[in-house]
FILUMBA-283221 format. One record per residue (C-alpha): residue number from 1; chain; z, y, x. Coordinates in steps of 0.1 Angstrom, whole numbers. Layout:
N
@i = NUM ch = A Z = Z Y = Y X = X
...
***
This chain:
446
@i = 1 ch = A Z = 103 Y = 3 X = -649
@i = 2 ch = A Z = 85 Y = 22 X = -621
@i = 3 ch = A Z = 105 Y = 47 X = -602
@i = 4 ch = A Z = 93 Y = 83 X = -596
@i = 5 ch = A Z = 92 Y = 102 X = -564
@i = 6 ch = A Z = 118 Y = 126 X = -578
@i = 7 ch = A Z = 142 Y = 97 X = -585
@i = 8 ch = A Z = 136 Y = 84 X = -549
@i = 9 ch = A Z = 143 Y = 118 X = -534
@i = 10 ch = A Z = 174 Y = 124 X = -555
@i = 11 ch = A Z = 188 Y = 90 X = -549
@i = 12 ch = A Z = 181 Y = 91 X = -512
@i = 13 ch = A Z = 198 Y = 125 X = -509
@i = 14 ch = A Z = 228 Y = 112 X = -529
@i = 15 ch = A Z = 231 Y = 81 X = -507
@i = 16 ch = A Z = 227 Y = 100 X = -475
@i = 17 ch = A Z = 254 Y = 125 X = -487
@i = 18 ch = A Z = 278 Y = 96 X = -494
@i = 19 ch = A Z = 270 Y = 82 X = -459
@i = 20 ch = A Z = 275 Y = 116 X = -443
@i = 21 ch = A Z = 309 Y = 121 X = -460
@i = 22 ch = A Z = 319 Y = 86 X = -449
@i = 23 ch = A Z = 309 Y = 94 X = -413
@i = 24 ch = A Z = 327 Y = 127 X = -415
@i = 25 ch = A Z = 358 Y = 108 X = -428
@i = 26 ch = A Z = 356 Y = 84 X = -399
@i = 27 ch = A Z = 352 Y = 111 X = -373
@i = 28 ch = A Z = 380 Y = 133 X = -389
@i = 29 ch = A Z = 403 Y = 103 X = -390
@i = 30 ch = A Z = 395 Y = 94 X = -354
@i = 31 ch = A Z = 401 Y = 129 X = -342
@i = 32 ch = A Z = 434 Y = 131 X = -361
@i = 33 ch = A Z = 446 Y = 98 X = -349
@i = 34 ch = A Z = 435 Y = 107 X = -314
@i = 35 ch = A Z = 457 Y = 138 X = -316
@i = 36 ch = A Z = 485 Y = 117 X = -329
@i = 37 ch = A Z = 480 Y = 92 X = -301
@i = 38 ch = A Z = 482 Y = 120 X = -275
@i = 39 ch = A Z = 514 Y = 133 X = -291
@i = 40 ch = A Z = 529 Y = 98 X = -292
@i = 41 ch = A Z = 518 Y = 92 X = -256
@i = 42 ch = A Z = 536 Y = 124 X = -245
@i = 43 ch = A Z = 566 Y = 113 X = -265
@i = 44 ch = A Z = 566 Y = 80 X = -247
@i = 45 ch = A Z = 563 Y = 96 X = -213
@i = 46 ch = A Z = 591 Y = 121 X = -221
@i = 47 ch = A Z = 613 Y = 93 X = -234
@i = 48 ch = A Z = 606 Y = 71 X = -204
@i = 49 ch = A Z = 614 Y = 99 X = -180
@i = 50 ch = A Z = 646 Y = 107 X = -199
@i = 51 ch = A Z = 657 Y = 70 X = -199
@i = 52 ch = A Z = 648 Y = 67 X = -162
@i = 53 ch = A Z = 668 Y = 99 X = -153
@i = 54 ch = A Z = 698 Y = 86 X = -173
@i = 55 ch = A Z = 697 Y = 52 X = -157
@i = 56 ch = A Z = 693 Y = 66 X = -122
@i = 57 ch = A Z = 721 Y = 92 X = -128
@i = 58 ch = A Z = 744 Y = 64 X = -138
@i = 59 ch = A Z = 734 Y = 42 X = -108
@i = 60 ch = A Z = 738 Y = 72 X = -84
@i = 61 ch = A Z = 774 Y = 79 X = -97
@i = 62 ch = A Z = 782 Y = 42 X = -95
@i = 63 ch = A Z = 768 Y = 41 X = -59
@i = 64 ch = A Z = 788 Y = 72 X = -50
@i = 65 ch = A Z = 820 Y = 57 X = -65
@i = 66 ch = A Z = 815 Y = 24 X = -46
@i = 67 ch = A Z = 810 Y = 44 X = -14
@i = 68 ch = A Z = 841 Y = 65 X = -21
@i = 69 ch = A Z = 863 Y = 34 X = -27
@i = 70 ch = A Z = 849 Y = 16 X = 4
@i = 71 ch = A Z = 857 Y = 46 X = 26
@i = 72 ch = A Z = 892 Y = 52 X = 11
@i = 73 ch = A Z = 902 Y = 16 X = 14
@i = 74 ch = A Z = 886 Y = 8 X = 48
@i = 75 ch = A Z = 884 Y = 41 X = 64
@i = 76 ch = A Z = 850 Y = 32 X = 78
@i = 77 ch = A Z = 828 Y = 63 X = 77
@i = 78 ch = A Z = 797 Y = 41 X = 73
@i = 79 ch = A Z = 803 Y = 43 X = 36
@i = 80 ch = A Z = 799 Y = 81 X = 36
@i = 81 ch = A Z = 761 Y = 79 X = 43
@i = 82 ch = A Z = 752 Y = 63 X = 10
@i = 83 ch = A Z = 778 Y = 85 X = -7
@i = 84 ch = A Z = 761 Y = 118 X = 2
@i = 85 ch = A Z = 727 Y = 105 X = -8
@i = 86 ch = A Z = 740 Y = 91 X = -41
@i = 87 ch = A Z = 758 Y = 124 X = -49
@i = 88 ch = A Z = 726 Y = 144 X = -42
@i = 89 ch = A Z = 705 Y = 120 X = -63
@i = 90 ch = A Z = 730 Y = 122 X = -92
@i = 91 ch = A Z = 729 Y = 161 X = -92
@i = 92 ch = A Z = 691 Y = 159 X = -92
@i = 93 ch = A Z = 689 Y = 134 X = -121
@i = 94 ch = A Z = 714 Y = 156 X = -140
@i = 95 ch = A Z = 690 Y = 185 X = -137
@i = 96 ch = A Z = 661 Y = 164 X = -148
@i = 97 ch = A Z = 680 Y = 153 X = -179
@i = 98 ch = A Z = 688 Y = 190 X = -187
@i = 99 ch = A Z = 651 Y = 199 X = -184
@i = 100 ch = A Z = 639 Y = 169 X = -205
@i = 101 ch = A Z = 665 Y = 174 X = -232
@i = 102 ch = A Z = 663 Y = 212 X = -233
@i = 103 ch = A Z = 643 Y = 213 X = -265
@i = 104 ch = A Z = 666 Y = 188 X = -283
@i = 105 ch = A Z = 691 Y = 208 X = -304
@i = 106 ch = A Z = 712 Y = 176 X = -310
@i = 107 ch = A Z = 716 Y = 170 X = -273
@i = 108 ch = A Z = 729 Y = 205 X = -264
@i = 109 ch = A Z = 766 Y = 196 X = -269
@i = 110 ch = A Z = 761 Y = 162 X = -252
@i = 111 ch = A Z = 745 Y = 178 X = -222
@i = 112 ch = A Z = 772 Y = 204 X = -219
@i = 113 ch = A Z = 799 Y = 177 X = -219
@i = 114 ch = A Z = 779 Y = 154 X = -196
@i = 115 ch = A Z = 775 Y = 182 X = -171
@i = 116 ch = A Z = 812 Y = 190 X = -172
@i = 117 ch = A Z = 822 Y = 153 X = -168
@i = 118 ch = A Z = 798 Y = 147 X = -140
@i = 119 ch = A Z = 810 Y = 177 X = -121
@i = 120 ch = A Z = 846 Y = 165 X = -126
@i = 121 ch = A Z = 837 Y = 130 X = -114
@i = 122 ch = A Z = 820 Y = 143 X = -83
@i = 123 ch = A Z = 849 Y = 167 X = -77
@i = 124 ch = A Z = 873 Y = 137 X = -80
@i = 125 ch = A Z = 853 Y = 117 X = -55
@i = 126 ch = A Z = 851 Y = 146 X = -30
@i = 127 ch = A Z = 889 Y = 152 X = -33
@i = 128 ch = A Z = 898 Y = 116 X = -24
@i = 129 ch = A Z = 873 Y = 115 X = 5
@i = 130 ch = A Z = 888 Y = 148 X = 18
@i = 131 ch = A Z = 923 Y = 134 X = 15
@i = 132 ch = A Z = 913 Y = 102 X = 34
@i = 133 ch = A Z = 896 Y = 123 X = 61
@i = 134 ch = A Z = 928 Y = 143 X = 65
@i = 135 ch = A Z = 947 Y = 110 X = 70
@i = 136 ch = A Z = 965 Y = 115 X = 38
@i = 137 ch = A Z = 958 Y = 80 X = 27
@i = 138 ch = A Z = 988 Y = 77 X = 3
@i = 139 ch = A Z = 977 Y = 109 X = -16
@i = 140 ch = A Z = 941 Y = 95 X = -18
@i = 141 ch = A Z = 953 Y = 62 X = -32
@i = 142 ch = A Z = 976 Y = 81 X = -55
@i = 143 ch = A Z = 947 Y = 100 X = -70
@i = 144 ch = A Z = 928 Y = 67 X = -74
@i = 145 ch = A Z = 957 Y = 50 X = -90
@i = 146 ch = A Z = 959 Y = 76 X = -118
@i = 147 ch = A Z = 928 Y = 60 X = -132
@i = 148 ch = A Z = 914 Y = 95 X = -139
@i = 149 ch = A Z = 882 Y = 86 X = -120
@i = 150 ch = A Z = 877 Y = 55 X = -141
@i = 151 ch = A Z = 882 Y = 75 X = -173
@i = 152 ch = A Z = 856 Y = 101 X = -162
@i = 153 ch = A Z = 832 Y = 73 X = -152
@i = 154 ch = A Z = 837 Y = 56 X = -185
@i = 155 ch = A Z = 830 Y = 89 X = -203
@i = 156 ch = A Z = 798 Y = 94 X = -182
@i = 157 ch = A Z = 787 Y = 58 X = -190
@i = 158 ch = A Z = 793 Y = 65 X = -227
@i = 159 ch = A Z = 772 Y = 97 X = -227
@i = 160 ch = A Z = 744 Y = 81 X = -207
@i = 161 ch = A Z = 744 Y = 50 X = -229
@i = 162 ch = A Z = 739 Y = 73 X = -259
@i = 163 ch = A Z = 710 Y = 90 X = -242
@i = 164 ch = A Z = 695 Y = 57 X = -232
@i = 165 ch = A Z = 699 Y = 44 X = -268
@i = 166 ch = A Z = 682 Y = 75 X = -283
@i = 167 ch = A Z = 653 Y = 72 X = -258
@i = 168 ch = A Z = 649 Y = 35 X = -267
@i = 169 ch = A Z = 647 Y = 45 X = -304
@i = 170 ch = A Z = 621 Y = 72 X = -296
@i = 171 ch = A Z = 601 Y = 46 X = -277
@i = 172 ch = A Z = 603 Y = 21 X = -306
@i = 173 ch = A Z = 593 Y = 48 X = -331
@i = 174 ch = A Z = 563 Y = 59 X = -309
@i = 175 ch = A Z = 552 Y = 23 X = -305
@i = 176 ch = A Z = 555 Y = 18 X = -343
@i = 177 ch = A Z = 535 Y = 50 X = -350
@i = 178 ch = A Z = 508 Y = 39 X = -325
@i = 179 ch = A Z = 505 Y = 5 X = -342
@i = 180 ch = A Z = 503 Y = 22 X = -376
@i = 181 ch = A Z = 477 Y = 46 X = -363
@i = 182 ch = A Z = 457 Y = 18 X = -349
@i = 183 ch = A Z = 458 Y = 0 X = -382
@i = 184 ch = A Z = 447 Y = 32 X = -400
@i = 185 ch = A Z = 418 Y = 37 X = -376
@i = 186 ch = A Z = 408 Y = 0 X = -380
@i = 187 ch = A Z = 408 Y = 2 X = -419
@i = 188 ch = A Z = 391 Y = 36 X = -420
@i = 189 ch = A Z = 364 Y = 24 X = -396
@i = 190 ch = A Z = 359 Y = -8 X = -416
@i = 191 ch = A Z = 356 Y = 10 X = -449
@i = 192 ch = A Z = 334 Y = 38 X = -435
@i = 193 ch = A Z = 312 Y = 13 X = -418
@i = 194 ch = A Z = 308 Y = -7 X = -450
@i = 195 ch = A Z = 299 Y = 25 X = -469
@i = 196 ch = A Z = 273 Y = 35 X = -442
@i = 197 ch = A Z = 259 Y = -1 X = -443
@i = 198 ch = A Z = 256 Y = 1 X = -481
@i = 199 ch = A Z = 240 Y = 35 X = -479
@i = 200 ch = A Z = 214 Y = 24 X = -453
@i = 201 ch = A Z = 208 Y = -8 X = -473
@i = 202 ch = A Z = 204 Y = 12 X = -505
@i = 203 ch = A Z = 180 Y = 37 X = -490
@i = 204 ch = A Z = 160 Y = 9 X = -474
@i = 205 ch = A Z = 157 Y = -11 X = -506
@i = 206 ch = A Z = 148 Y = 21 X = -526
@i = 207 ch = A Z = 122 Y = 30 X = -500
@i = 208 ch = A Z = 107 Y = -4 X = -499
@i = 209 ch = A Z = 105 Y = -6 X = -537
@i = 210 ch = A Z = 90 Y = 28 X = -539
@i = 211 ch = A Z = 65 Y = 20 X = -511
@i = 212 ch = A Z = 56 Y = -13 X = -529
@i = 213 ch = A Z = 50 Y = 6 X = -562
@i = 214 ch = A Z = 30 Y = 33 X = -543
@i = 215 ch = A Z = 9 Y = 6 X = -527
@i = 216 ch = A Z = 3 Y = -10 X = -562
@i = 217 ch = A Z = -6 Y = 23 X = -577
@i = 218 ch = A Z = -29 Y = 31 X = -548
@i = 219 ch = A Z = -47 Y = -2 X = -553
@i = 220 ch = A Z = -50 Y = 5 X = -591
@i = 221 ch = A Z = -63 Y = 40 X = -583
@i = 222 ch = A Z = -88 Y = 26 X = -558
@i = 223 ch = A Z = -100 Y = 2 X = -585
@i = 224 ch = A Z = -102 Y = 30 X = -610
@i = 225 ch = A Z = -120 Y = 52 X = -585
@i = 226 ch = A Z = -146 Y = 25 X = -579
@i = 227 ch = A Z = -153 Y = 22 X = -616
@i = 228 ch = A Z = -151 Y = 59 X = -620
@i = 229 ch = A Z = -176 Y = 65 X = -593
@i = 230 ch = A Z = -200 Y = 43 X = -612
@i = 231 ch = A Z = -194 Y = 61 X = -644
@i = 232 ch = A Z = -197 Y = 94 X = -626
@i = 233 ch = A Z = -230 Y = 84 X = -611
@i = 234 ch = A Z = -243 Y = 73 X = -645
@i = 235 ch = A Z = -230 Y = 105 X = -661
@i = 236 ch = A Z = -244 Y = 126 X = -633
@i = 237 ch = A Z = -278 Y = 110 X = -637
@i = 238 ch = A Z = -277 Y = 116 X = -675
@i = 239 ch = A Z = -266 Y = 152 X = -669
@i = 240 ch = A Z = -294 Y = 158 X = -643
@i = 241 ch = A Z = -320 Y = 144 X = -668
@i = 242 ch = A Z = -305 Y = 166 X = -695
@i = 243 ch = A Z = -305 Y = 196 X = -672
@i = 244 ch = A Z = -342 Y = 190 X = -663
@i = 245 ch = A Z = -351 Y = 187 X = -700
@i = 246 ch = A Z = -331 Y = 219 X = -707
@i = 247 ch = A Z = -348 Y = 238 X = -679
@i = 248 ch = A Z = -382 Y = 227 X = -691
@i = 249 ch = A Z = -372 Y = 236 X = -726
@i = 250 ch = A Z = -359 Y = 271 X = -715
@i = 251 ch = A Z = -391 Y = 277 X = -695
@i = 252 ch = A Z = -412 Y = 267 X = -725
@i = 253 ch = A Z = -392 Y = 289 X = -748
@i = 254 ch = A Z = -395 Y = 318 X = -724
@i = 255 ch = A Z = -432 Y = 311 X = -720
@i = 256 ch = A Z = -437 Y = 311 X = -758
@i = 257 ch = A Z = -415 Y = 342 X = -763
@i = 258 ch = A Z = -434 Y = 360 X = -736
@i = 259 ch = A Z = -468 Y = 350 X = -752
@i = 260 ch = A Z = -456 Y = 359 X = -786
@i = 261 ch = A Z = -444 Y = 393 X = -775
@i = 262 ch = A Z = -477 Y = 399 X = -756
@i = 263 ch = A Z = -495 Y = 390 X = -788
@i = 264 ch = A Z = -474 Y = 414 X = -807
@i = 265 ch = A Z = -481 Y = 441 X = -781
@i = 266 ch = A Z = -519 Y = 434 X = -783
@i = 267 ch = A Z = -518 Y = 436 X = -821
@i = 268 ch = A Z = -499 Y = 469 X = -819
@i = 269 ch = A Z = -525 Y = 483 X = -795
@i = 270 ch = A Z = -553 Y = 473 X = -818
@i = 271 ch = A Z = -535 Y = 488 X = -848
@i = 272 ch = A Z = -528 Y = 520 X = -828
@i = 273 ch = A Z = -565 Y = 524 X = -820
@i = 274 ch = A Z = -572 Y = 527 X = -857
@i = 275 ch = A Z = -547 Y = 554 X = -862
@i = 276 ch = A Z = -557 Y = 591 X = -863
@i = 277 ch = A Z = -522 Y = 606 X = -865
@i = 278 ch = A Z = -509 Y = 615 X = -830
@i = 279 ch = A Z = -473 Y = 610 X = -840
@i = 280 ch = A Z = -480 Y = 575 X = -853
@i = 281 ch = A Z = -499 Y = 567 X = -821
@i = 282 ch = A Z = -470 Y = 579 X = -800
@i = 283 ch = A Z = -445 Y = 559 X = -820
@i = 284 ch = A Z = -467 Y = 528 X = -816
@i = 285 ch = A Z = -469 Y = 534 X = -778
@i = 286 ch = A Z = -431 Y = 537 X = -776
@i = 287 ch = A Z = -425 Y = 505 X = -795
@i = 288 ch = A Z = -452 Y = 488 X = -774
@i = 289 ch = A Z = -434 Y = 499 X = -742
@i = 290 ch = A Z = -401 Y = 486 X = -754
@i = 291 ch = A Z = -416 Y = 453 X = -764
@i = 292 ch = A Z = -433 Y = 451 X = -729
@i = 293 ch = A Z = -399 Y = 456 X = -713
@i = 294 ch = A Z = -385 Y = 426 X = -732
@i = 295 ch = A Z = -416 Y = 405 X = -726
@i = 296 ch = A Z = -415 Y = 412 X = -689
@i = 297 ch = A Z = -380 Y = 395 X = -687
@i = 298 ch = A Z = -392 Y = 364 X = -704
@i = 299 ch = A Z = -423 Y = 363 X = -681
@i = 300 ch = A Z = -399 Y = 365 X = -651
@i = 301 ch = A Z = -377 Y = 338 X = -665
@i = 302 ch = A Z = -406 Y = 315 X = -671
@i = 303 ch = A Z = -414 Y = 313 X = -633
@i = 304 ch = A Z = -378 Y = 317 X = -621
@i = 305 ch = A Z = -356 Y = 288 X = -609
@i = 306 ch = A Z = -325 Y = 303 X = -625
@i = 307 ch = A Z = -330 Y = 315 X = -661
@i = 308 ch = A Z = -295 Y = 331 X = -661
@i = 309 ch = A Z = -303 Y = 361 X = -638
@i = 310 ch = A Z = -332 Y = 384 X = -632
@i = 311 ch = A Z = -344 Y = 400 X = -599
@i = 312 ch = A Z = -342 Y = 437 X = -607
@i = 313 ch = A Z = -365 Y = 450 X = -580
@i = 314 ch = A Z = -394 Y = 428 X = -592
@i = 315 ch = A Z = -386 Y = 433 X = -629
@i = 316 ch = A Z = -381 Y = 471 X = -629
@i = 317 ch = A Z = -411 Y = 476 X = -606
@i = 318 ch = A Z = -433 Y = 458 X = -630
@i = 319 ch = A Z = -420 Y = 479 X = -660
@i = 320 ch = A Z = -424 Y = 511 X = -640
@i = 321 ch = A Z = -459 Y = 503 X = -629
@i = 322 ch = A Z = -469 Y = 495 X = -664
@i = 323 ch = A Z = -454 Y = 527 X = -677
@i = 324 ch = A Z = -472 Y = 547 X = -650
@i = 325 ch = A Z = -505 Y = 532 X = -661
@i = 326 ch = A Z = -498 Y = 537 X = -698
@i = 327 ch = A Z = -488 Y = 573 X = -693
@i = 328 ch = A Z = -519 Y = 581 X = -673
@i = 329 ch = A Z = -540 Y = 564 X = -700
@i = 330 ch = A Z = -524 Y = 587 X = -725
@i = 331 ch = A Z = -533 Y = 617 X = -704
@i = 332 ch = A Z = -498 Y = 625 X = -689
@i = 333 ch = A Z = -502 Y = 643 X = -656
@i = 334 ch = A Z = -468 Y = 633 X = -640
@i = 335 ch = A Z = -466 Y = 608 X = -612
@i = 336 ch = A Z = -439 Y = 581 X = -608
@i = 337 ch = A Z = -419 Y = 573 X = -577
@i = 338 ch = A Z = -391 Y = 547 X = -575
@i = 339 ch = A Z = -366 Y = 531 X = -551
@i = 340 ch = A Z = -349 Y = 499 X = -563
@i = 341 ch = A Z = -325 Y = 477 X = -543
@i = 342 ch = A Z = -329 Y = 439 X = -546
@i = 343 ch = A Z = -301 Y = 431 X = -570
@i = 344 ch = A Z = -296 Y = 403 X = -595
@i = 345 ch = A Z = -283 Y = 409 X = -630
@i = 346 ch = A Z = -276 Y = 387 X = -660
@i = 347 ch = A Z = -305 Y = 382 X = -683
@i = 348 ch = A Z = -291 Y = 400 X = -714
@i = 349 ch = A Z = -280 Y = 430 X = -693
@i = 350 ch = A Z = -314 Y = 430 X = -676
@i = 351 ch = A Z = -332 Y = 433 X = -710
@i = 352 ch = A Z = -309 Y = 462 X = -720
@i = 353 ch = A Z = -315 Y = 479 X = -686
@i = 354 ch = A Z = -353 Y = 475 X = -690
@i = 355 ch = A Z = -352 Y = 491 X = -724
@i = 356 ch = A Z = -330 Y = 520 X = -710
@i = 357 ch = A Z = -354 Y = 526 X = -681
@i = 358 ch = A Z = -384 Y = 525 X = -704
@i = 359 ch = A Z = -369 Y = 551 X = -728
@i = 360 ch = A Z = -357 Y = 575 X = -701
@i = 361 ch = A Z = -389 Y = 573 X = -680
@i = 362 ch = A Z = -411 Y = 577 X = -712
@i = 363 ch = A Z = -390 Y = 607 X = -722
@i = 364 ch = A Z = -394 Y = 622 X = -688
@i = 365 ch = A Z = -432 Y = 618 X = -689
@i = 366 ch = A Z = -434 Y = 632 X = -724
@i = 367 ch = A Z = -411 Y = 662 X = -723
@i = 368 ch = A Z = -404 Y = 672 X = -687
@i = 369 ch = A Z = -439 Y = 685 X = -679
@i = 370 ch = A Z = -456 Y = 696 X = -711
@i = 371 ch = A Z = -480 Y = 721 X = -693
@i = 372 ch = A Z = -488 Y = 704 X = -660
@i = 373 ch = A Z = -483 Y = 678 X = -634
@i = 374 ch = A Z = -449 Y = 668 X = -618
@i = 375 ch = A Z = -429 Y = 639 X = -605
@i = 376 ch = A Z = -405 Y = 614 X = -621
@i = 377 ch = A Z = -381 Y = 597 X = -597
@i = 378 ch = A Z = -363 Y = 565 X = -604
@i = 379 ch = A Z = -335 Y = 552 X = -581
@i = 380 ch = A Z = -313 Y = 520 X = -585
@i = 381 ch = A Z = -286 Y = 515 X = -559
@i = 382 ch = A Z = -254 Y = 495 X = -556
@i = 383 ch = A Z = -219 Y = 511 X = -556
@i = 384 ch = A Z = -185 Y = 499 X = -544
@i = 385 ch = A Z = -164 Y = 476 X = -566
@i = 386 ch = A Z = -195 Y = 457 X = -579
@i = 387 ch = A Z = -211 Y = 486 X = -597
@i = 388 ch = A Z = -247 Y = 499 X = -600
@i = 389 ch = A Z = -260 Y = 534 X = -604
@i = 390 ch = A Z = -294 Y = 541 X = -621
@i = 391 ch = A Z = -307 Y = 577 X = -618
@i = 392 ch = A Z = -339 Y = 591 X = -634
@i = 393 ch = A Z = -347 Y = 627 X = -626
@i = 394 ch = A Z = -375 Y = 652 X = -629
@i = 395 ch = A Z = -382 Y = 688 X = -620
@i = 396 ch = A Z = -394 Y = 697 X = -654
@i = 397 ch = A Z = -383 Y = 721 X = -682
@i = 398 ch = A Z = -349 Y = 707 X = -688
@i = 399 ch = A Z = -331 Y = 687 X = -715
@i = 400 ch = A Z = -330 Y = 715 X = -741
@i = 401 ch = A Z = -367 Y = 713 X = -746
@i = 402 ch = A Z = -365 Y = 676 X = -750
@i = 403 ch = A Z = -341 Y = 678 X = -778
@i = 404 ch = A Z = -363 Y = 703 X = -796
@i = 405 ch = A Z = -393 Y = 681 X = -793
@i = 406 ch = A Z = -379 Y = 646 X = -796
@i = 407 ch = A Z = -367 Y = 627 X = -827
@i = 408 ch = A Z = -335 Y = 615 X = -810
@i = 409 ch = A Z = -344 Y = 578 X = -815
@i = 410 ch = A Z = -348 Y = 572 X = -778
@i = 411 ch = A Z = -314 Y = 587 X = -771
@i = 412 ch = A Z = -297 Y = 565 X = -797
@i = 413 ch = A Z = -314 Y = 534 X = -782
@i = 414 ch = A Z = -302 Y = 544 X = -747
@i = 415 ch = A Z = -266 Y = 549 X = -760
@i = 416 ch = A Z = -267 Y = 515 X = -778
@i = 417 ch = A Z = -281 Y = 496 X = -748
@i = 418 ch = A Z = -257 Y = 513 X = -724
@i = 419 ch = A Z = -227 Y = 505 X = -747
@i = 420 ch = A Z = -237 Y = 468 X = -747
@i = 421 ch = A Z = -238 Y = 469 X = -709
@i = 422 ch = A Z = -204 Y = 486 X = -706
@i = 423 ch = A Z = -221 Y = 515 X = -690
@i = 424 ch = A Z = -216 Y = 553 X = -690
@i = 425 ch = A Z = -246 Y = 577 X = -694
@i = 426 ch = A Z = -246 Y = 613 X = -681
@i = 427 ch = A Z = -273 Y = 639 X = -685
@i = 428 ch = A Z = -270 Y = 664 X = -656
@i = 429 ch = A Z = -289 Y = 697 X = -657
@i = 430 ch = A Z = -308 Y = 705 X = -626
@i = 431 ch = A Z = -325 Y = 737 X = -615
@i = 432 ch = A Z = -352 Y = 729 X = -624
@i = 433 ch = A Z = -352 Y = 697 X = -643
@i = 434 ch = A Z = -329 Y = 670 X = -657
@i = 435 ch = A Z = -311 Y = 640 X = -642
@i = 436 ch = A Z = -300 Y = 611 X = -662
@i = 437 ch = A Z = -274 Y = 588 X = -646
@i = 438 ch = A Z = -263 Y = 554 X = -658
@i = 439 ch = A Z = -234 Y = 535 X = -640
@i = 440 ch = A Z = -227 Y = 499 X = -651
@i = 441 ch = A Z = -209 Y = 468 X = -637
@i = 442 ch = A Z = -230 Y = 443 X = -618
@i = 443 ch = A Z = -222 Y = 412 X = -639
@i = 444 ch = A Z = -235 Y = 379 X = -628
@i = 445 ch = A Z = -243 Y = 351 X = -653
@i = 446 ch = A Z = -213 Y = 330 X = -664
***
């Protein structure tokens, strides 16, 4: 079963975590054993110094005793030189023992007794040497014959042997602990090393397997891409041909619709010429203007490369020019002036906008200047946030007169078209005249 990248990541993280904890265990064990090794080393040093001090103290007392006996027996003062040195050495080693065993609660009583016995022994040696020096040889021999000096020396040897035995035990324990610690470090290192090797091996195998599967997948994708490119080329070619056919068809439809609407307009014009009722003629003219607004869009789309949008500057200019000519032909005295920004709008919205412009401009021509000439101004500009403002204003008699004269159909048409464009319509009274304002979103083709 192929492995996923998520499985590889999770497994790698898990294995690396195991390896990390194994490494931490090795490091922690090494640090702990290192601390124990330092402690054991200090113990060994202290034990060796204690043992050395005890042995040297015993040797110094023995040397002092030998020198004392040699001087008492022979009277030769040459024996006193090593005696003084041995006594000084003994006192120094006794102080060293006190310092080394100061923290040992079990050795307090022993040290107290050893200090007392050593002092008595040195006092006994000094006493016999003093008696000998005072030529009291019999008294000196008498002191020696009491065997008190031997008893003190035996007691000193007993205490020192105990100290030496205890230090030997401390040395043996420290050596055993060092051996155990070394064994612990060895086994922990072996186990941790095996874990790390297994982790590295697992991650390596997992990575190699995943890389092999990725390579296989890449080869499969490359093969699929090759065949897909061929299918895409074929499909693109089919779509291009279909698009060309659709564009030709749309152009043909727009052409036929424009021709049909032009034919309808021509028929209405012929029909209007035969009418004698002014109201009927005016109604025919209004309908003809609305149809022209729609037909103009289809004429534009027929020659446009993109049937989804309309260039408003060209489209509205054509409508307004046509309206101006039509109004003059009907005897309307007003003139038309317009300013239109080059904007693009979706086809459906453009048709609605053309009808709105036709209605508002026609109403301005018909009702704003009933008794004379004037000007109708059309302005189309863009606003922030992708909005557009259309204004149609005049300097005529005002909207109240328009309501009195009109049927209201144009207003309903404007409201319906504006609603489909999501636009808002306002009629603002001017002094003089009226201003119609239409604000709508600039929607592009989908």
